[in-house]
Biopython code that builds the backbone (N, CA, C, O; Angstrom):
import numpy as np
from Bio.PDB.StructureBuilder import StructureBuilder

atoms = [
    (1, "UNK", "N", (0.834, -1.189, 0.000)),
    (1, "UNK", "CA", (0.000, 0.000, 0.000)),
    (1, "UNK", "C", (0.880, 1.254, 0.000)),
    (1, "UNK", "O", (1.872, 1.339, 0.724)),
    (2, "UNK", "N", (0.503, 2.186, -0.799)),
    (2, "UNK", "CA", (1.276, 3.424, -0.913)),
    (2, "UNK", "C", (1.037, 4.330, 0.293)),
    (2, "UNK", "O", (-0.092, 4.493, 0.755)),
    (3, "UNK", "N", (2.118, 4.910, 0.784)),
    (3, "UNK", "CA", (2.015, 5.900, 1.858)),
    (3, "UNK", "C", (1.837, 7.300, 1.289)),
    (3, "UNK", "O", (1.621, 8.258, 2.030)),
    (4, "UNK", "N", (1.929, 7.410, -0.028)),
    (4, "UNK", "CA", (1.817, 8.709, -0.688)),
    (4, "UNK", "C", (0.369, 8.944, -1.102)),
    (4, "UNK", "O", (-0.209, 8.155, -1.849)),
    (5, "UNK", "N", (-0.201, 10.023, -0.617)),
    (5, "UNK", "CA", (-1.587, 10.341, -0.935)),
    (5, "UNK", "C", (-1.649, 11.180, -2.202)),
    (5, "UNK", "O", (-0.855, 12.102, -2.391)),
    (6, "UNK", "N", (-2.597, 10.851, -3.064)),
    (6, "UNK", "CA", (-2.840, 11.666, -4.253)),
    (6, "UNK", "C", (-3.756, 12.820, -3.865)),
    (6, "UNK", "O", (-4.840, 12.611, -3.320)),
    (7, "UNK", "N", (-3.310, 14.034, -4.150)),
    (7, "UNK", "CA", (-4.055, 15.238, -3.794)),
    (7, "UNK", "C", (-4.508, 15.917, -5.083)),
    (7, "UNK", "O", (-3.805, 15.890, -6.093)),
    (8, "UNK", "N", (-5.684, 16.521, -5.034)),
    (8, "UNK", "CA", (-6.269, 17.162, -6.215)),
    (8, "UNK", "C", (-6.410, 18.670, -5.996)),
    (8, "UNK", "O", (-6.161, 19.185, -4.906)),
    (9, "UNK", "N", (-6.817, 19.358, -7.063)),
    (9, "UNK", "CA", (-7.125, 20.784, -6.941)),
    (9, "UNK", "C", (-8.140, 21.009, -5.819)),
    (9, "UNK", "O", (-8.046, 21.981, -5.070)),
    (10, "UNK", "N", (-9.113, 20.095, -5.712)),
    (10, "UNK", "CA", (-10.207, 20.254, -4.751)),
    (10, "UNK", "C", (-9.761, 20.135, -3.297)),
    (10, "UNK", "O", (-10.296, 20.834, -2.436)),
    (11, "UNK", "N", (-8.795, 19.267, -3.006)),
    (11, "UNK", "CA", (-8.411, 19.073, -1.600)),
    (11, "UNK", "C", (-6.996, 19.557, -1.269)),
    (11, "UNK", "O", (-6.507, 19.300, -0.169)),
    (12, "UNK", "N", (-6.335, 20.244, -2.187)),
    (12, "UNK", "CA", (-4.978, 20.738, -1.934)),
    (12, "UNK", "C", (-4.947, 21.678, -0.725)),
    (12, "UNK", "O", (-4.037, 21.605, 0.101)),
    (13, "UNK", "N", (-5.928, 22.544, -0.629)),
    (13, "UNK", "CA", (-5.988, 23.496, 0.489)),
    (13, "UNK", "C", (-6.008, 22.751, 1.829)),
    (13, "UNK", "O", (-5.219, 23.065, 2.720)),
    (14, "UNK", "N", (-6.891, 21.780, 1.975)),
    (14, "UNK", "CA", (-7.021, 21.076, 3.259)),
    (14, "UNK", "C", (-5.885, 20.092, 3.507)),
    (14, "UNK", "O", (-5.494, 19.886, 4.656)),
    (15, "UNK", "N", (-5.351, 19.481, 2.458)),
    (15, "UNK", "CA", (-4.320, 18.453, 2.620)),
    (15, "UNK", "C", (-2.899, 19.006, 2.682)),
    (15, "UNK", "O", (-1.990, 18.325, 3.157)),
    (16, "UNK", "N", (-2.700, 20.233, 2.205)),
    (16, "UNK", "CA", (-1.344, 20.794, 2.164)),
    (16, "UNK", "C", (-1.283, 22.157, 2.859)),
    (16, "UNK", "O", (-0.566, 22.320, 3.846)),
    (17, "UNK", "N", (-2.025, 23.120, 2.352)),
    (17, "UNK", "CA", (-1.913, 24.495, 2.838)),
    (17, "UNK", "C", (-2.366, 24.626, 4.294)),
    (17, "UNK", "O", (-1.768, 25.380, 5.060)),
    (18, "UNK", "N", (-3.407, 23.906, 4.677)),
    (18, "UNK", "CA", (-3.933, 24.013, 6.044)),
    (18, "UNK", "C", (-3.193, 23.128, 7.045)),
    (18, "UNK", "O", (-3.470, 23.202, 8.242)),
    (19, "UNK", "N", (-2.267, 22.301, 6.590)),
    (19, "UNK", "CA", (-1.544, 21.373, 7.477)),
    (19, "UNK", "C", (-0.420, 22.079, 8.219)),
    (19, "UNK", "O", (0.267, 22.941, 7.671)),
    (20, "UNK", "N", (-0.251, 21.698, 9.466)),
    (20, "UNK", "CA", (0.892, 22.148, 10.257)),
    (20, "UNK", "C", (2.033, 21.162, 10.046)),
    (20, "UNK", "O", (1.799, 19.997, 9.723)),
    (21, "UNK", "N", (3.250, 21.618, 10.225)),
    (21, "UNK", "CA", (4.405, 20.747, 10.044)),
    (21, "UNK", "C", (4.840, 20.714, 8.593)),
    (21, "UNK", "O", (4.507, 21.600, 7.806)),
    (22, "UNK", "N", (5.599, 19.662, 8.250)),
    (22, "UNK", "CA", (6.168, 19.543, 6.903)),
    (22, "UNK", "C", (5.290, 18.702, 5.989)),
    (22, "UNK", "O", (4.807, 17.638, 6.376)),
    (23, "UNK", "N", (5.094, 19.194, 4.776)),
    (23, "UNK", "CA", (4.426, 18.442, 3.716)),
    (23, "UNK", "C", (5.270, 18.578, 2.454)),
    (23, "UNK", "O", (5.539, 19.684, 1.986)),
    (24, "UNK", "N", (5.678, 17.441, 1.915)),
    (24, "UNK", "CA", (6.420, 17.419, 0.653)),
    (24, "UNK", "C", (5.439, 17.092, -0.464)),
    (24, "UNK", "O", (4.780, 16.053, -0.439)),
    (25, "UNK", "N", (5.348, 17.985, -1.441)),
    (25, "UNK", "CA", (4.434, 17.796, -2.569)),
    (25, "UNK", "C", (5.247, 17.425, -3.801)),
    (25, "UNK", "O", (6.142, 18.160, -4.216)),
    (26, "UNK", "N", (4.920, 16.272, -4.377)),
    (26, "UNK", "CA", (5.559, 15.799, -5.605)),
    (26, "UNK", "C", (4.627, 16.104, -6.772)),
    (26, "UNK", "O", (3.587, 15.465, -6.925)),
    (27, "UNK", "N", (4.999, 17.076, -7.591)),
    (27, "UNK", "CA", (4.244, 17.385, -8.804)),
    (27, "UNK", "C", (4.768, 16.474, -9.907)),
    (27, "UNK", "O", (5.969, 16.465, -10.180)),
    (28, "UNK", "N", (3.886, 15.707, -10.545)),
    (28, "UNK", "CA", (4.294, 14.680, -11.489)),
    (28, "UNK", "C", (3.229, 14.513, -12.579)),
    (28, "UNK", "O", (2.181, 15.158, -12.545)),
    (29, "UNK", "N", (3.519, 13.638, -13.540)),
    (29, "UNK", "CA", (2.556, 13.244, -14.572)),
    (29, "UNK", "C", (2.840, 11.792, -14.951)),
    (29, "UNK", "O", (3.989, 11.353, -14.891)),
    (30, "UNK", "N", (1.811, 11.046, -15.339)),
    (30, "UNK", "CA", (1.988, 9.623, -15.655)),
    (30, "UNK", "C", (2.939, 9.363, -16.825)),
    (30, "UNK", "O", (3.579, 8.312, -16.871)),
    (31, "UNK", "N", (3.042, 10.290, -17.759)),
    (31, "UNK", "CA", (3.890, 10.103, -18.943)),
    (31, "UNK", "C", (5.352, 10.444, -18.678)),
    (31, "UNK", "O", (6.193, 10.245, -19.555)),
    (32, "UNK", "N", (5.671, 10.948, -17.502)),
    (32, "UNK", "CA", (7.020, 11.429, -17.169)),
    (32, "UNK", "C", (7.852, 10.303, -16.549)),
    (32, "UNK", "O", (7.609, 9.893, -15.414)),
    (33, "UNK", "N", (8.831, 9.811, -17.303)),
    (33, "UNK", "CA", (9.697, 8.731, -16.821)),
    (33, "UNK", "C", (10.438, 9.063, -15.537)),
    (33, "UNK", "O", (10.406, 8.265, -14.601)),
    (34, "UNK", "N", (11.110, 10.220, -15.456)),
    (34, "UNK", "CA", (11.792, 10.578, -14.210)),
    (34, "UNK", "C", (10.835, 10.685, -13.013)),
    (34, "UNK", "O", (11.221, 10.404, -11.879)),
    (35, "UNK", "N", (9.589, 11.092, -13.274)),
    (35, "UNK", "CA", (8.591, 11.170, -12.200)),
    (35, "UNK", "C", (8.296, 9.772, -11.656)),
    (35, "UNK", "O", (8.240, 9.569, -10.443)),
    (36, "UNK", "N", (8.110, 8.818, -12.559)),
    (36, "UNK", "CA", (7.844, 7.438, -12.139)),
    (36, "UNK", "C", (9.041, 6.857, -11.408)),
    (36, "UNK", "O", (8.872, 6.092, -10.458)),
    (37, "UNK", "N", (10.253, 7.208, -11.839)),
    (37, "UNK", "CA", (11.466, 6.708, -11.185)),
    (37, "UNK", "C", (11.612, 7.271, -9.773)),
    (37, "UNK", "O", (12.192, 6.617, -8.906)),
    (38, "UNK", "N", (11.100, 8.464, -9.535)),
    (38, "UNK", "CA", (11.191, 9.102, -8.223)),
    (38, "UNK", "C", (10.243, 8.467, -7.207)),
    (38, "UNK", "O", (10.494, 8.525, -6.003)),
    (39, "UNK", "N", (9.170, 7.870, -7.679)),
    (39, "UNK", "CA", (8.144, 7.300, -6.800)),
    (39, "UNK", "C", (8.668, 6.387, -5.699)),
    (39, "UNK", "O", (8.349, 6.608, -4.530)),
    (40, "UNK", "N", (9.469, 5.357, -6.033)),
    (40, "UNK", "CA", (9.978, 4.460, -4.985)),
    (40, "UNK", "C", (10.843, 5.174, -3.944)),
    (40, "UNK", "O", (10.824, 4.808, -2.769)),
    (41, "UNK", "N", (11.587, 6.173, -4.362)),
    (41, "UNK", "CA", (12.406, 6.944, -3.414)),
    (41, "UNK", "C", (11.510, 7.673, -2.421)),
    (41, "UNK", "O", (11.790, 7.683, -1.222)),
    (42, "UNK", "N", (10.439, 8.280, -2.911)),
    (42, "UNK", "CA", (9.522, 8.995, -2.024)),
    (42, "UNK", "C", (8.788, 8.030, -1.097)),
    (42, "UNK", "O", (8.538, 8.353, 0.064)),
    (43, "UNK", "N", (8.440, 6.841, -1.608)),
    (43, "UNK", "CA", (7.816, 5.808, -0.761)),
    (43, "UNK", "C", (8.753, 5.439, 0.384)),
    (43, "UNK", "O", (8.325, 5.317, 1.531)),
    (44, "UNK", "N", (10.025, 5.263, 0.069)),
    (44, "UNK", "CA", (11.015, 4.901, 1.078)),
    (44, "UNK", "C", (11.147, 6.010, 2.127)),
    (44, "UNK", "O", (11.198, 5.731, 3.325)),
    (45, "UNK", "N", (11.201, 7.241, 1.685)),
    (45, "UNK", "CA", (11.290, 8.376, 2.614)),
    (45, "UNK", "C", (10.037, 8.435, 3.495)),
    (45, "UNK", "O", (10.133, 8.699, 4.693)),
    (46, "UNK", "N", (8.872, 8.191, 2.907)),
    (46, "UNK", "CA", (7.623, 8.189, 3.680)),
    (46, "UNK", "C", (7.642, 7.088, 4.737)),
    (46, "UNK", "O", (7.185, 7.293, 5.861)),
    (47, "UNK", "N", (8.173, 5.916, 4.374)),
    (47, "UNK", "CA", (8.283, 4.802, 5.322)),
    (47, "UNK", "C", (9.156, 5.160, 6.507)),
    (47, "UNK", "O", (8.876, 4.746, 7.633)),
    (48, "UNK", "N", (10.199, 5.915, 6.271)),
    (48, "UNK", "CA", (11.194, 6.233, 7.302)),
    (48, "UNK", "C", (10.878, 7.514, 8.073)),
    (48, "UNK", "O", (11.515, 7.791, 9.089)),
    (49, "UNK", "N", (9.912, 8.294, 7.610)),
    (49, "UNK", "CA", (9.609, 9.599, 8.221)),
    (49, "UNK", "C", (8.101, 9.786, 8.366)),
    (49, "UNK", "O", (7.493, 10.555, 7.620)),
    (50, "UNK", "N", (7.510, 9.095, 9.311)),
    (50, "UNK", "CA", (6.057, 9.152, 9.464)),
    (50, "UNK", "C", (5.556, 10.528, 9.909)),
    (50, "UNK", "O", (4.360, 10.807, 9.826)),
    (51, "UNK", "N", (6.461, 11.385, 10.379)),
    (51, "UNK", "CA", (6.059, 12.719, 10.817)),
    (51, "UNK", "C", (5.972, 13.721, 9.663)),
    (51, "UNK", "O", (5.545, 14.859, 9.858)),
    (52, "UNK", "N", (6.375, 13.299, 8.468)),
    (52, "UNK", "CA", (6.324, 14.178, 7.297)),
    (52, "UNK", "C", (5.222, 13.694, 6.360)),
    (52, "UNK", "O", (5.177, 12.521, 5.988)),
    (53, "UNK", "N", (4.347, 14.599, 5.989)),
    (53, "UNK", "CA", (3.265, 14.308, 5.063)),
    (53, "UNK", "C", (3.826, 14.407, 3.636)),
    (53, "UNK", "O", (4.343, 15.454, 3.248)),
    (54, "UNK", "N", (3.728, 13.330, 2.861)),
    (54, "UNK", "CA", (4.201, 13.361, 1.473)),
    (54, "UNK", "C", (3.016, 13.068, 0.561)),
    (54, "UNK", "O", (2.355, 12.038, 0.693)),
    (55, "UNK", "N", (2.758, 13.987, -0.363)),
    (55, "UNK", "CA", (1.620, 13.844, -1.267)),
    (55, "UNK", "C", (2.067, 14.017, -2.713)),
    (55, "UNK", "O", (3.129, 14.574, -2.992)),
    (56, "UNK", "N", (1.229, 13.525, -3.628)),
    (56, "UNK", "CA", (1.506, 13.618, -5.058)),
    (56, "UNK", "C", (0.385, 14.408, -5.728)),
    (56, "UNK", "O", (-0.788, 14.257, -5.388)),
    (57, "UNK", "N", (0.767, 15.252, -6.686)),
    (57, "UNK", "CA", (-0.209, 16.001, -7.474)),
    (57, "UNK", "C", (0.068, 15.726, -8.948)),
    (57, "UNK", "O", (1.117, 16.101, -9.473)),
    (58, "UNK", "N", (-0.887, 15.064, -9.614)),
    (58, "UNK", "CA", (-0.799, 14.807, -11.047)),
    (58, "UNK", "C", (-1.141, 16.119, -11.764)),
    (58, "UNK", "O", (-2.290, 16.560, -11.745)),
    (59, "UNK", "N", (-0.140, 16.734, -12.392)),
    (59, "UNK", "CA", (-0.363, 18.060, -12.982)),
    (59, "UNK", "C", (-1.275, 18.021, -14.208)),
    (59, "UNK", "O", (-1.870, 19.037, -14.566)),
    (60, "UNK", "N", (-1.390, 16.860, -14.853)),
    (60, "UNK", "CA", (-2.303, 16.754, -15.994)),
    (60, "UNK", "C", (-3.751, 16.883, -15.538)),
    (60, "UNK", "O", (-4.569, 17.504, -16.216)),
    (61, "UNK", "N", (-4.062, 16.298, -14.395)),
    (61, "UNK", "CA", (-5.430, 16.295, -13.887)),
    (61, "UNK", "C", (-5.714, 17.456, -12.939)),
    (61, "UNK", "O", (-6.874, 17.737, -12.636)),
    (62, "UNK", "N", (-4.672, 18.128, -12.470)),
    (62, "UNK", "CA", (-4.834, 19.185, -11.464)),
    (62, "UNK", "C", (-4.009, 20.411, -11.844)),
    (62, "UNK", "O", (-3.050, 20.773, -11.163)),
    (63, "UNK", "N", (-4.401, 21.031, -12.933)),
    (63, "UNK", "CA", (-3.620, 22.139, -13.479)),
    (63, "UNK", "C", (-3.699, 23.409, -12.644)),
    (63, "UNK", "O", (-2.768, 24.215, -12.668)),
    (64, "UNK", "N", (-4.784, 23.605, -11.909)),
    (64, "UNK", "CA", (-4.915, 24.833, -11.112)),
    (64, "UNK", "C", (-3.798, 24.941, -10.078)),
    (64, "UNK", "O", (-3.175, 25.993, -9.939)),
    (65, "UNK", "N", (-3.548, 23.853, -9.355)),
    (65, "UNK", "CA", (-2.494, 23.858, -8.332)),
    (65, "UNK", "C", (-1.134, 24.064, -8.988)),
    (65, "UNK", "O", (-0.308, 24.828, -8.488)),
    (66, "UNK", "N", (-0.903, 23.384, -10.103)),
    (66, "UNK", "CA", (0.380, 23.512, -10.801)),
    (66, "UNK", "C", (0.622, 24.957, -11.240)),
    (66, "UNK", "O", (1.732, 25.469, -11.097)),
    (67, "UNK", "N", (-0.401, 25.609, -11.768)),
    (67, "UNK", "CA", (-0.269, 26.999, -12.206)),
    (67, "UNK", "C", (-0.056, 27.916, -10.999)),
    (67, "UNK", "O", (0.783, 28.816, -11.041)),
    (68, "UNK", "N", (-0.806, 27.688, -9.937)),
    (68, "UNK", "CA", (-0.690, 28.511, -8.727)),
    (68, "UNK", "C", (0.736, 28.513, -8.184)),
    (68, "UNK", "O", (1.228, 29.544, -7.724)),
    (69, "UNK", "N", (1.396, 27.361, -8.237)),
    (69, "UNK", "CA", (2.749, 27.249, -7.683)),
    (69, "UNK", "C", (3.845, 27.321, -8.747)),
    (69, "UNK", "O", (5.003, 27.009, -8.469)),
    (70, "UNK", "N", (3.482, 27.728, -9.958)),
    (70, "UNK", "CA", (4.470, 27.987, -10.998)),
    (70, "UNK", "C", (5.230, 26.765, -11.472)),
    (70, "UNK", "O", (6.398, 26.864, -11.848)),
    (71, "UNK", "N", (4.572, 25.606, -11.456)),
    (71, "UNK", "CA", (5.235, 24.376, -11.883)),
    (71, "UNK", "C", (5.297, 24.351, -13.408)),
    (71, "UNK", "O", (4.266, 24.262, -14.075)),
    (72, "UNK", "N", (6.512, 24.430, -13.957)),
    (72, "UNK", "CA", (6.694, 24.410, -15.407)),
    (72, "UNK", "C", (7.496, 23.205, -15.864)),
    (72, "UNK", "O", (7.497, 22.875, -17.050)),
    (73, "UNK", "N", (8.181, 22.540, -14.933)),
    (73, "UNK", "CA", (8.942, 21.330, -15.243)),
    (73, "UNK", "C", (8.676, 20.307, -14.154)),
    (73, "UNK", "O", (8.416, 20.660, -13.003)),
    (74, "UNK", "N", (8.745, 19.036, -14.527)),
    (74, "UNK", "CA", (8.543, 17.962, -13.558)),
    (74, "UNK", "C", (9.616, 16.895, -13.746)),
    (74, "UNK", "O", (10.208, 16.807, -14.822)),
    (75, "UNK", "N", (9.877, 16.089, -12.731)),
    (75, "UNK", "CA", (9.296, 16.161, -11.399)),
    (75, "UNK", "C", (9.772, 17.402, -10.647)),
    (75, "UNK", "O", (10.923, 17.827, -10.752)),
    (76, "UNK", "N", (8.842, 17.956, -9.890)),
    (76, "UNK", "CA", (9.126, 19.138, -9.078)),
    (76, "UNK", "C", (8.583, 18.867, -7.684)),
    (76, "UNK", "O", (7.410, 18.532, -7.523)),
    (77, "UNK", "N", (9.431, 19.012, -6.686)),
    (77, "UNK", "CA", (9.011, 18.799, -5.302)),
    (77, "UNK", "C", (9.034, 20.129, -4.569)),
    (77, "UNK", "O", (10.042, 20.836, -4.569)),
    (78, "UNK", "N", (7.918, 20.458, -3.949)),
    (78, "UNK", "CA", (7.820, 21.677, -3.141)),
    (78, "UNK", "C", (7.634, 21.261, -1.691)),
    (78, "UNK", "O", (6.761, 20.451, -1.378)),
    (79, "UNK", "N", (8.451, 21.813, -0.813)),
    (79, "UNK", "CA", (8.342, 21.525, 0.610)),
    (79, "UNK", "C", (7.579, 22.660, 1.283)),
    (79, "UNK", "O", (7.988, 23.820, 1.242)),
    (80, "UNK", "N", (6.468, 22.297, 1.897)),
    (80, "UNK", "CA", (5.646, 23.248, 2.635)),
    (80, "UNK", "C", (5.902, 23.058, 4.126)),
    (80, "UNK", "O", (6.009, 21.932, 4.610)),
    (81, "UNK", "N", (5.999, 24.159, 4.838)),
    (81, "UNK", "CA", (6.070, 24.118, 6.300)),
    (81, "UNK", "C", (4.976, 25.034, 6.816)),
    (81, "UNK", "O", (4.961, 26.233, 6.537)),
    (82, "UNK", "N", (4.061, 24.445, 7.573)),
    (82, "UNK", "CA", (2.914, 25.193, 8.102)),
    (82, "UNK", "C", (2.180, 25.945, 6.994)),
    (82, "UNK", "O", (1.764, 27.089, 7.176)),
    (83, "UNK", "N", (2.026, 25.284, 5.843)),
    (83, "UNK", "CA", (1.229, 25.826, 4.752)),
    (83, "UNK", "C", (1.926, 26.753, 3.781)),
    (83, "UNK", "O", (1.300, 27.242, 2.841)),
    (84, "UNK", "N", (3.218, 27.006, 3.988)),
    (84, "UNK", "CA", (3.968, 27.908, 3.098)),
    (84, "UNK", "C", (5.142, 27.167, 2.467)),
    (84, "UNK", "O", (5.787, 26.348, 3.122)),
    (85, "UNK", "N", (5.419, 27.455, 1.195)),
    (85, "UNK", "CA", (6.559, 26.835, 0.517)),
    (85, "UNK", "C", (7.850, 27.388, 1.123)),
    (85, "UNK", "O", (8.059, 28.600, 1.174)),
    (86, "UNK", "N", (8.715, 26.468, 1.583)),
    (86, "UNK", "CA", (9.986, 26.885, 2.184)),
    (86, "UNK", "C", (11.198, 26.401, 1.390)),
    (86, "UNK", "O", (12.310, 26.887, 1.599)),
    (87, "UNK", "N", (10.988, 25.443, 0.478)),
    (87, "UNK", "CA", (12.102, 24.917, -0.312)),
    (87, "UNK", "C", (11.538, 24.114, -1.474)),
    (87, "UNK", "O", (10.351, 23.789, -1.497)),
    (88, "UNK", "N", (12.396, 23.795, -2.436)),
    (88, "UNK", "CA", (11.950, 22.989, -3.575)),
    (88, "UNK", "C", (13.140, 22.319, -4.240)),
    (88, "UNK", "O", (14.287, 22.735, -4.076)),
    (89, "UNK", "N", (12.838, 21.278, -4.989)),
    (89, "UNK", "CA", (13.837, 20.561, -5.785)),
    (89, "UNK", "C", (13.228, 20.246, -7.139)),
    (89, "UNK", "O", (12.038, 19.945, -7.238)),
    (90, "UNK", "N", (14.037, 20.315, -8.171)),
    (90, "UNK", "CA", (13.594, 19.997, -9.526)),
    (90, "UNK", "C", (14.335, 18.768, -10.011)),
    (90, "UNK", "O", (15.546, 18.651, -9.823)),
    (91, "UNK", "N", (13.611, 17.855, -10.635)),
    (91, "UNK", "CA", (14.231, 16.666, -11.211)),
    (91, "UNK", "C", (14.201, 15.475, -10.274)),
    (91, "UNK", "O", (13.811, 15.582, -9.111)),
    (92, "UNK", "N", (14.623, 14.335, -10.810)),
    (92, "UNK", "CA", (14.674, 13.095, -10.035)),
    (92, "UNK", "C", (15.919, 13.135, -9.154)),
    (92, "UNK", "O", (17.004, 12.745, -9.586)),
    (93, "UNK", "N", (15.762, 13.598, -7.942)),
    (93, "UNK", "CA", (16.877, 13.786, -7.019)),
    (93, "UNK", "C", (17.141, 12.514, -6.212)),
    (93, "UNK", "O", (16.220, 11.733, -5.973)),
    (94, "UNK", "N", (18.389, 12.301, -5.793)),
    (94, "UNK", "CA", (18.690, 11.149, -4.947)),
    (94, "UNK", "C", (18.064, 11.325, -3.561)),
    (94, "UNK", "O", (17.802, 12.440, -3.109)),
    (95, "UNK", "N", (17.840, 10.208, -2.919)),
    (95, "UNK", "CA", (17.240, 10.206, -1.584)),
    (95, "UNK", "C", (18.004, 11.126, -0.637)),
    (95, "UNK", "O", (17.391, 11.856, 0.142)),
    (96, "UNK", "N", (19.325, 11.099, -0.694)),
    (96, "UNK", "CA", (20.141, 11.898, 0.229)),
    (96, "UNK", "C", (19.852, 13.394, 0.093)),
    (96, "UNK", "O", (19.819, 14.113, 1.092)),
    (97, "UNK", "N", (19.646, 13.852, -1.117)),
    (97, "UNK", "CA", (19.382, 15.282, -1.340)),
    (97, "UNK", "C", (17.991, 15.664, -0.819)),
    (97, "UNK", "O", (17.807, 16.743, -0.258)),
    (98, "UNK", "N", (17.027, 14.776, -1.010)),
    (98, "UNK", "CA", (15.665, 15.047, -0.530)),
    (98, "UNK", "C", (15.640, 15.055, 0.997)),
    (98, "UNK", "O", (15.047, 15.947, 1.603)),
    (99, "UNK", "N", (16.283, 14.062, 1.623)),
    (99, "UNK", "CA", (16.289, 14.006, 3.088)),
    (99, "UNK", "C", (17.073, 15.175, 3.685)),
    (99, "UNK", "O", (16.744, 15.654, 4.770)),
    (100, "UNK", "N", (18.096, 15.628, 2.988)),
    (100, "UNK", "CA", (18.854, 16.798, 3.447)),
    (100, "UNK", "C", (17.944, 18.034, 3.467)),
    (100, "UNK", "O", (17.980, 18.822, 4.412)),
    (101, "UNK", "N", (17.137, 18.194, 2.425)),
    (101, "UNK", "CA", (16.202, 19.315, 2.376)),
    (101, "UNK", "C", (15.186, 19.208, 3.511)),
    (101, "UNK", "O", (14.891, 20.200, 4.177)),
    (102, "UNK", "N", (14.655, 18.013, 3.731)),
    (102, "UNK", "CA", (13.675, 17.820, 4.802)),
    (102, "UNK", "C", (14.283, 18.135, 6.166)),
    (102, "UNK", "O", (13.660, 18.810, 6.985)),
    (103, "UNK", "N", (15.489, 17.651, 6.406)),
    (103, "UNK", "CA", (16.165, 17.868, 7.696)),
    (103, "UNK", "C", (16.439, 19.345, 7.952)),
    (103, "UNK", "O", (16.376, 19.808, 9.091)),
    (104, "UNK", "N", (16.743, 20.078, 6.893)),
    (104, "UNK", "CA", (17.055, 21.502, 7.036)),
    (104, "UNK", "C", (15.858, 22.313, 7.531)),
    (104, "UNK", "O", (16.023, 23.413, 8.059)),
    (105, "UNK", "N", (14.649, 21.764, 7.360)),
    (105, "UNK", "CA", (13.442, 22.503, 7.736)),
    (105, "UNK", "C", (12.654, 21.835, 8.855)),
    (105, "UNK", "O", (11.564, 22.288, 9.206)),
    (106, "UNK", "N", (13.198, 20.767, 9.411)),
    (106, "UNK", "CA", (12.483, 20.026, 10.470)),
    (106, "UNK", "C", (12.415, 20.822, 11.758)),
    (106, "UNK", "O", (11.851, 20.351, 12.746)),
]
sb = StructureBuilder()
sb.init_structure("model")
sb.init_model(0)
sb.init_chain("A")
sb.init_seg("    ")
for serial, (resi, resn, name, xyz) in enumerate(atoms, 1):
    if name == "N":
        sb.init_residue(resn, " ", resi, " ")
    sb.init_atom(name, np.array(xyz, "f"), 0.0, 1.0, " ", f" {name:<3s}", serial, name[0])
structure = sb.get_structure()
């Protein structure tokens, strides 16, 4: 079972912006090879960090959120802390780089 929740335009506010603490948002699309390759890494991070909310937003199906946050390339990860973007990464990054970003804002 996936620990990564799929979030939509309709529930992005309640699932990300209104949340306290850290939420990592993975903006992706089904046709994007690097996005699919990043999935297992994010699953592993979710398994090891139950205190961090990790969600996925399919930009093809949820364009409003993607436009709101200026997503022009994927995979794009935005780190929210208490509802505000505090950091981001572009591309299929190694686990070490993602966890380093998370630790810097914990």
